[in-house]
C-alpha positions as CSV (number, residue, x, y, z in Angstrom):
1,M,73.4,148.8,81.0
2,V,70.4,146.9,80.3
3,H,71.4,143.3,81.0
4,E,72.1,145.2,84.0
5,A,68.7,146.7,84.5
6,V,67.4,143.0,83.1
7,A,69.3,141.2,85.8
8,A,68.1,143.1,88.8
9,G,63.9,142.9,87.9
10,G,63.4,145.6,84.9
11,A,62.7,144.4,81.9
12,S,64.0,145.1,78.6
13,Y,61.8,147.7,75.9
14,N,62.8,146.7,72.6
15,D,65.6,144.9,70.7
16,P,69.0,146.6,70.3
17,Q,69.3,148.5,67.0
18,D,73.2,148.7,65.7
19,H,73.0,151.1,62.7
20,G,76.6,150.4,62.9
21,F,77.8,154.9,64.3
22,M,74.7,154.8,66.8
23,Y,73.8,152.1,68.9
24,G,70.8,152.1,71.3
25,H,68.4,149.7,73.6
26,G,66.1,150.4,76.1
27,F,64.7,149.0,79.5
28,Q,61.6,149.3,81.6
29,D,62.8,150.1,85.6
30,L,60.8,148.3,88.1
31,D,59.0,151.6,89.1
32,G,57.7,151.0,85.0
33,H,59.9,154.1,83.6
34,I,60.7,153.6,80.2
35,W,64.8,154.0,80.1
36,E,66.0,154.5,76.2
37,L,69.6,154.6,76.0
38,V,72.1,155.5,73.3
39,H,75.5,155.7,71.9
40,M,76.4,157.7,68.8
41,T,80.3,157.3,67.6
42,G,82.2,160.1,66.3
43,A,82.6,164.0,66.8
44,P,79.1,165.8,66.4
45,G,78.6,166.9,62.8
46,S,81.5,164.3,61.6
47,T,80.5,161.1,59.0
48,A,82.8,159.1,61.0
């Protein structure tokens, strides 16, 4: 999604963060709003 936003004129807000169980990345849209995207693997409360 960040790649698509940057291709449409937005800007990457930070470097991707990959912690194995969690991945995050952000972008700034054309209006200056910051979007932080996070994906976590496993069920809530699990260690997988």
